[in-house]
N, C-alpha and C positions, 0 to 999 in steps of 0.2 A: 504494500500500500504506500509506504514512504517513497519507494522507487517511482511509482506512478505519479504521485504528487510532485516529485522533483522533476520528472520529465515534462509534466504539464507546465510547471513554473518556468522551466528553461524555454519551452516552446513559446509561451506567452511573451517572455522577455524579448525574444528575437522577432516575433511576428508583429508586435505593436510598433516598433520603430520602422519596420518595413512598410507597414500600412500607412503610417504617418508620412513617410517619404513619398509613397504612391499618391496620396492625396495632394501633396504639394506639387508634384510633377504634373498632375492632371488639372491644375488651375488653368483657366483659359482667359483670353481677352476676346470678348464677343463684340463684333462690330456689325452694325445693321444700318440700313438707311434706304433712301430713295434716289433714283436718278431723275433729274428734273431739267426741263428746258427753261422754266420760269418758276416763280414761287408757287404757282398753282398747277402747272401742267407737268405731269410725270411722263417719263419715256419708258415704254415697255420694250422688251426684247433687246436690251443692251447686253452685249457680250462682256462678261467679266472674267478676267483671267487672274487666278491667284497663284503667285510664284512663292516658293519657300526656298531660301538660299539659292536663288537663280534657277531653280527647276520648276517647271509647270506642275502644280499640285492639283488644281481643280479649274474647270471651265464651266461656268453657269450663265444663265440669262436672267434678266430681271423679269418679274411676273407682269401681269396686265397693269398693275398699279405702280410699276417701276421699282418694286421693293426687292432687296437682296439682304443676305446675312451670311456671315462667316464666323466660325469658331477658330481662333488662332491659339496655338499652344506657345508656351513660354520658351525663351531662349532660342529664338529664330529671327531671321530677317525675312520679311515678307514684302512683296510688291503686288499691288492690285492695279490692274489695267482695266479701264472702262472704254469700250469700243463700240461704235455704231456708225454704219455708213450714213453719210450726210451730216455728221457731227464731228467736232474736234475730239480726238481721243485724249484721255487724261490718265495719269497714274499717281499713286500714293505709295510712299515707302513707310513700312512699319517695323520698328525694332522692338521685339518683345523680351529682350534680355533684362533680367531683374536679379539683383543680389539676393542671396538667401535671407538676409536680415529683413527684407521687405515682404517676405512671404508669410510672416507670422500673422495669424488671425485674419487671413484674407480668404474670401470665398471666390475670388475671381474679379474681373473687371469687365465693364461694357462701355461702349461709346457709340452714340449715333453719328453716322457719317453720311450726310446727304451731299451728293455731287451734282453740280450744274454743268450741263454740256451745251455748247453753242453750236448752231448750225454752221456747216462749212462745206465748201466744194472741193477741198484738197483731198489728195489720195490717202486712203486709210493705212497704207504701208509706211507712212512717215514715222520717224522715230518718236516714241512717246516719252517725253521728259516728265519726271515727277513734279507735281504742283505743290506737294507738301510732304513733310516727314512727321511721323508720330513716334514718340518714344516714352519710356517711363520717366516721369518727373519725380526725382527723389524728394524735393522740397514739398511737393503737394501730395505725394503718395498715390498717384494715379497716372494713367496714360494721358498725354497731352501733345499738342502740336509743338514741334521744334521751331520756335520763333526766330532762331538764328539762321534757319535755312534760307538761302538767298533767292530761291525760286518760288516762294510762297505766293500764290495767286490770290490777291485780295478782292477779287470780284465776287 
């Protein structure tokens, strides 16, 4: 009986930290939003490409209301491209790297990310330069725009 109790005690000792680490690594940064042409008019069927560390991870299209959402995992570099024929393409860079100290008592993060596209006659194969960067803001304790990024589009 003492042996069984000892084995259970050792098992619990090793399982608890492993489960704790698993919960921390499964924290996500959820982004969601609408693709719009104006404040009221949403754009459906916009092609959205999600890259992780420069490799295409997922390709989706906005729904009839122009809505999309992604669940991003921590400690990666993401790029999201928004593409639709007849509109200027846009991209956003997202850095989800966070120090372990900032993971305490967190259940994850989320951020609304509405993107406005302008009509354009230019070729869709043109290089897509990022209009913004998002990263974890240590002072505020959440994800925020990198205001020092020199290509932030203020429109």
